[in-house]
N, C-alpha and C positions, 0 to 999 in steps of 0.2 A: 504494500500500500504506500502510495506517495503522499507526503505531507508537504506543505508549502510555506515559504517565507517570502515576504515582500521586502525588498531592499531598495533604498534610493541608489541612484547610479554610483555615488561616491562610496557607499557601503559595499556594493558589489565589487567595485574596483579595488577597494582596500582588501577584501577577502582574496581576490585573485592575486594581488601583489604580495600580501603578507602570508597567505596560505592558511590563516586562522582568523577568527573574529570572536569577540564576546558579544557581538550583535549591535543593534541600533540603540539609540539612547534609552528607549523604553525597556529594552532587554537588560541593559547595564543597570538601570534603576531597579528593576525587579529581581535581578540576580539569576536570570535564566533567559534562554532564547525562546521567544514565542513563535509557534508554528500554527498553522490552520490546516484542517482537512479540506478536501475539494468542496464539501458542502458548507464550509465555514469561510472560505477565503474571499468570496464576493462581499460578504458583510464586513470582514476585516478591511478590505480595500475601501469600502464606502465609509466606514467609521473612522479609520486612522489616516487614509490617504486620499480623501475626497479632493478633487480638482488638482491633484498632483500628477505630473507626468515625469518622465525621466526615471521611471521605476523599472525594476526587474523582478520577475517571479522566479523564485528558486525552488526546484523540486528536489526532495530528498526521500530516499526509500527508508521508511521508518524502521525496517528490519535491520538496517545497518548501524543503528544508533545504540543498540543494546540497552542496558539498564540505566543509562543516563537520560533516557527519554521517559518522562512521566506524563500520565494523563490526569489532568487536574481540572476541577470545575472553574468555570469563568462565566461569561455572559449567560445569564439565566440558568446557571447550574450545569450547562452543557460542558462536557469534557473536552479540553483542548490539549494538544501535545506541547510539552515544554521540555527543552533540552538543557540539562544541568552540566554542561561542559562547553568548552570552546567549540564552535563550529569550524570544520576544516574544509578546505577546497575539495578534498577527497570525498566528503559527505555529499557533494552536489551531484545529483543524477542528471539534471539539465537546468539551464537558466535561459529565460526568454524575456524580451522586453514586454512590459505590461503597459500597453498603449492606452491613451486616453482620447476618446472620440466623443464629441458632444457631451462632455462631462461624465461619460460612462467608461469604466475600464474595460478594455477588450482583452479577454483572457485567451491565451493560446489554445489551439484546438486539442493539444495534448492533455489538457485538464479534463478529467472525466467526471462531470457533475452527475450526482445520482438523483 
């Protein structure tokens, strides 16, 4: 199962250059890296990245993260995946631009919404 992280272009660039990241400012503040499932990622984009472009959607296979991935309640008690370690470039399954058109994020066709 793939899970998703939205990064601003600079955060994605930093991960590619450095090879690791402790995440975006919200991740650093909370002490873990926030991810979303396919069914959660549109709401995440709307809530935290409304009207922002220059974003990247990062896909990660949850099975490769081991015990450092925890499923914890968040919005409305729904379980969200949280990573309790640095994210590495080797964690990335794929990365695609998350385009903004008419104020709506255009998700890559690879995202399989249920």
